[in-house]
PyMOL commands that place a pseudoatom at each C-alpha (Angstrom):
pseudoatom trace, name=CA, resn=MET, resi=1, chain=A, elem=C, hetatm=0, pos=[5.946, 15.840, -21.586]
pseudoatom trace, name=CA, resn=LEU, resi=2, chain=A, elem=C, hetatm=0, pos=[5.303, 16.440, -17.920]
pseudoatom trace, name=CA, resn=GLY, resi=3, chain=A, elem=C, hetatm=0, pos=[4.619, 12.885, -17.558]
pseudoatom trace, name=CA, resn=ARG, resi=4, chain=A, elem=C, hetatm=0, pos=[8.592, 11.829, -18.610]
pseudoatom trace, name=CA, resn=LEU, resi=5, chain=A, elem=C, hetatm=0, pos=[9.918, 14.470, -16.217]
pseudoatom trace, name=CA, resn=ILE, resi=6, chain=A, elem=C, hetatm=0, pos=[7.747, 13.168, -13.122]
pseudoatom trace, name=CA, resn=ILE, resi=7, chain=A, elem=C, hetatm=0, pos=[9.414, 9.712, -14.297]
pseudoatom trace, name=CA, resn=ALA, resi=8, chain=A, elem=C, hetatm=0, pos=[12.791, 11.293, -14.539]
pseudoatom trace, name=CA, resn=ASN, resi=9, chain=A, elem=C, hetatm=0, pos=[12.410, 12.546, -11.564]
pseudoatom trace, name=CA, resn=LEU, resi=10, chain=A, elem=C, hetatm=0, pos=[11.396, 9.105, -9.823]
pseudoatom trace, name=CA, resn=SER, resi=11, chain=A, elem=C, hetatm=0, pos=[14.459, 7.333, -11.229]
pseudoatom trace, name=CA, resn=MET, resi=12, chain=A, elem=C, hetatm=0, pos=[16.982, 9.525, -9.840]
pseudoatom trace, name=CA, resn=THR, resi=13, chain=A, elem=C, hetatm=0, pos=[19.344, 8.015, -7.554]
pseudoatom trace, name=CA, resn=SER, resi=14, chain=A, elem=C, hetatm=0, pos=[19.142, 10.764, -4.309]
pseudoatom trace, name=CA, resn=PRO, resi=15, chain=A, elem=C, hetatm=0, pos=[18.888, 9.445, -0.953]
pseudoatom trace, name=CA, resn=ASN, resi=16, chain=A, elem=C, hetatm=0, pos=[14.885, 10.625, -0.676]
pseudoatom trace, name=CA, resn=THR, resi=17, chain=A, elem=C, hetatm=0, pos=[13.585, 8.828, -3.310]
pseudoatom trace, name=CA, resn=LYS, resi=18, chain=A, elem=C, hetatm=0, pos=[13.809, 5.449, -1.894]
pseudoatom trace, name=CA, resn=PRO, resi=19, chain=A, elem=C, hetatm=0, pos=[10.914, 5.736, 0.805]
pseudoatom trace, name=CA, resn=LEU, resi=20, chain=A, elem=C, hetatm=0, pos=[8.430, 7.742, -2.144]
pseudoatom trace, name=CA, resn=LYS, resi=21, chain=A, elem=C, hetatm=0, pos=[9.402, 4.626, -3.934]
pseudoatom trace, name=CA, resn=ILE, resi=22, chain=A, elem=C, hetatm=0, pos=[8.288, 2.393, -1.410]
pseudoatom trace, name=CA, resn=ALA, resi=23, chain=A, elem=C, hetatm=0, pos=[5.403, 4.125, -0.442]
pseudoatom trace, name=CA, resn=LEU, resi=24, chain=A, elem=C, hetatm=0, pos=[4.016, 4.465, -3.802]
pseudoatom trace, name=CA, resn=GLY, resi=25, chain=A, elem=C, hetatm=0, pos=[4.664, 0.656, -4.010]
pseudoatom trace, name=CA, resn=VAL, resi=26, chain=A, elem=C, hetatm=0, pos=[2.555, 0.090, -0.635]
pseudoatom trace, name=CA, resn=VAL, resi=27, chain=A, elem=C, hetatm=0, pos=[-0.268, 2.399, -2.055]
pseudoatom trace, name=CA, resn=GLY, resi=28, chain=A, elem=C, hetatm=0, pos=[-0.394, 0.856, -5.578]
pseudoatom trace, name=CA, resn=VAL, resi=29, chain=A, elem=C, hetatm=0, pos=[-0.683, -2.776, -3.973]
pseudoatom trace, name=CA, resn=PHE, resi=30, chain=A, elem=C, hetatm=0, pos=[-3.152, -1.670, -1.465]
pseudoatom trace, name=CA, resn=MET, resi=31, chain=A, elem=C, hetatm=0, pos=[-5.326, 0.035, -4.384]
pseudoatom trace, name=CA, resn=ALA, resi=32, chain=A, elem=C, hetatm=0, pos=[-4.995, -3.512, -6.711]
pseudoatom trace, name=CA, resn=LEU, resi=33, chain=A, elem=C, hetatm=0, pos=[-6.309, -6.096, -3.589]
pseudoatom trace, name=CA, resn=ILE, resi=34, chain=A, elem=C, hetatm=0, pos=[-9.002, -3.105, -3.107]
pseudoatom trace, name=CA, resn=ALA, resi=35, chain=A, elem=C, hetatm=0, pos=[-9.741, -3.400, -6.958]
pseudoatom trace, name=CA, resn=LEU, resi=36, chain=A, elem=C, hetatm=0, pos=[-9.825, -7.174, -6.892]
pseudoatom trace, name=CA, resn=ILE, resi=37, chain=A, elem=C, hetatm=0, pos=[-12.371, -7.178, -3.936]
pseudoatom trace, name=CA, resn=ILE, resi=38, chain=A, elem=C, hetatm=0, pos=[-14.317, -4.913, -5.849]
pseudoatom trace, name=CA, resn=PHE, resi=39, chain=A, elem=C, hetatm=0, pos=[-14.162, -6.823, -9.026]
pseudoatom trace, name=CA, resn=LEU, resi=40, chain=A, elem=C, hetatm=0, pos=[-14.972, -10.255, -7.307]
pseudoatom trace, name=CA, resn=LEU, resi=41, chain=A, elem=C, hetatm=0, pos=[-18.389, -8.685, -5.611]
pseudoatom trace, name=CA, resn=ALA, resi=42, chain=A, elem=C, hetatm=0, pos=[-18.885, -7.521, -8.894]
pseudoatom trace, name=CA, resn=LYS, resi=43, chain=A, elem=C, hetatm=0, pos=[-18.802, -11.043, -10.452]
pseudoatom trace, name=CA, resn=SER, resi=44, chain=A, elem=C, hetatm=0, pos=[-20.926, -12.105, -7.255]
pseudoatom trace, name=CA, resn=VAL, resi=45, chain=A, elem=C, hetatm=0, pos=[-17.875, -14.853, -6.851]
pseudoatom trace, name=CA, resn=ILE, resi=46, chain=A, elem=C, hetatm=0, pos=[-18.461, -12.869, -3.180]
pseudoatom trace, name=CA, resn=THR, resi=47, chain=A, elem=C, hetatm=0, pos=[-21.287, -11.545, -1.249]
pseudoatom trace, name=CA, resn=ALA, resi=48, chain=A, elem=C, hetatm=0, pos=[-21.370, -7.959, 0.120]
pseudoatom trace, name=CA, resn=GLN, resi=49, chain=A, elem=C, hetatm=0, pos=[-20.935, -8.664, 3.606]
pseudoatom trace, name=CA, resn=MET, resi=50, chain=A, elem=C, hetatm=0, pos=[-18.030, -10.872, 2.531]
pseudoatom trace, name=CA, resn=ALA, resi=51, chain=A, elem=C, hetatm=0, pos=[-16.507, -8.288, 0.814]
pseudoatom trace, name=CA, resn=ILE, resi=52, chain=A, elem=C, hetatm=0, pos=[-17.090, -6.006, 3.382]
pseudoatom trace, name=CA, resn=LEU, resi=53, chain=A, elem=C, hetatm=0, pos=[-15.090, -8.204, 5.997]
pseudoatom trace, name=CA, resn=MET, resi=54, chain=A, elem=C, hetatm=0, pos=[-12.155, -8.366, 3.082]
pseudoatom trace, name=CA, resn=PHE, resi=55, chain=A, elem=C, hetatm=0, pos=[-11.902, -4.538, 3.129]
pseudoatom trace, name=CA, resn=VAL, resi=56, chain=A, elem=C, hetatm=0, pos=[-11.699, -4.453, 7.027]
pseudoatom trace, name=CA, resn=ALA, resi=57, chain=A, elem=C, hetatm=0, pos=[-9.220, -7.112, 7.515]
pseudoatom trace, name=CA, resn=LEU, resi=58, chain=A, elem=C, hetatm=0, pos=[-7.206, -5.485, 4.664]
pseudoatom trace, name=CA, resn=LEU, resi=59, chain=A, elem=C, hetatm=0, pos=[-7.428, -2.679, 6.519]
pseudoatom trace, name=CA, resn=GLY, resi=60, chain=A, elem=C, hetatm=0, pos=[-6.336, -3.865, 9.871]
pseudoatom trace, name=CA, resn=LEU, resi=61, chain=A, elem=C, hetatm=0, pos=[-3.626, -5.954, 8.226]
pseudoatom trace, name=CA, resn=TYR, resi=62, chain=A, elem=C, hetatm=0, pos=[-1.806, -2.451, 6.803]
pseudoatom trace, name=CA, resn=VAL, resi=63, chain=A, elem=C, hetatm=0, pos=[-2.443, -0.381, 9.858]
pseudoatom trace, name=CA, resn=GLY, resi=64, chain=A, elem=C, hetatm=0, pos=[-1.310, -3.276, 12.323]
pseudoatom trace, name=CA, resn=PHE, resi=65, chain=A, elem=C, hetatm=0, pos=[1.825, -4.030, 10.226]
pseudoatom trace, name=CA, resn=GLY, resi=66, chain=A, elem=C, hetatm=0, pos=[2.804, -0.411, 10.068]
pseudoatom trace, name=CA, resn=ALA, resi=67, chain=A, elem=C, hetatm=0, pos=[2.273, 0.388, 13.809]
pseudoatom trace, name=CA, resn=LEU, resi=68, chain=A, elem=C, hetatm=0, pos=[4.723, -2.922, 13.759]
pseudoatom trace, name=CA, resn=ILE, resi=69, chain=A, elem=C, hetatm=0, pos=[7.200, -1.302, 11.592]
pseudoatom trace, name=CA, resn=ALA, resi=70, chain=A, elem=C, hetatm=0, pos=[7.151, 2.093, 12.968]
pseudoatom trace, name=CA, resn=VAL, resi=71, chain=A, elem=C, hetatm=0, pos=[7.608, 0.336, 16.651]
pseudoatom trace, name=CA, resn=TYR, resi=72, chain=A, elem=C, hetatm=0, pos=[10.492, -2.090, 15.118]
pseudoatom trace, name=CA, resn=ARG, resi=73, chain=A, elem=C, hetatm=0, pos=[12.224, 1.115, 13.781]
pseudoatom trace, name=CA, resn=PHE, resi=74, chain=A, elem=C, hetatm=0, pos=[11.651, 3.206, 17.119]
pseudoatom trace, name=CA, resn=VAL, resi=75, chain=A, elem=C, hetatm=0, pos=[13.263, 0.426, 18.908]
pseudoatom trace, name=CA, resn=SER, resi=76, chain=A, elem=C, hetatm=0, pos=[16.147, -0.229, 16.997]
pseudoatom trace, name=CA, resn=LYS, resi=77, chain=A, elem=C, hetatm=0, pos=[17.209, 3.389, 16.789]
pseudoatom trace, name=CA, resn=LEU, resi=78, chain=A, elem=C, hetatm=0, pos=[17.055, 3.087, 20.856]
pseudoatom trace, name=CA, resn=GLU, resi=79, chain=A, elem=C, hetatm=0, pos=[19.771, 0.627, 20.787]
for i in range(1, 79): cmd.bond("trace and resi %d" % i, "trace and resi %d" % (i + 1))
show_as sticks, trace
zoom trace
């Protein structure tokens, strides 16, 4: 019952749900990529050092693009 309420609440068309859906999507993709790296490490496709490097690179991409998006939104409001 609670799951249906949560899903129904997310599917409602109100101005506040779009950012929530975007944030959930970004977090979902981030977690999926982390799970993929852990899976590759568990199957010995990559080494531990390579997995750490991939984690750091993934975090750097998300933080870097997040900063770029924040600056772009700030600059667009100035004009």
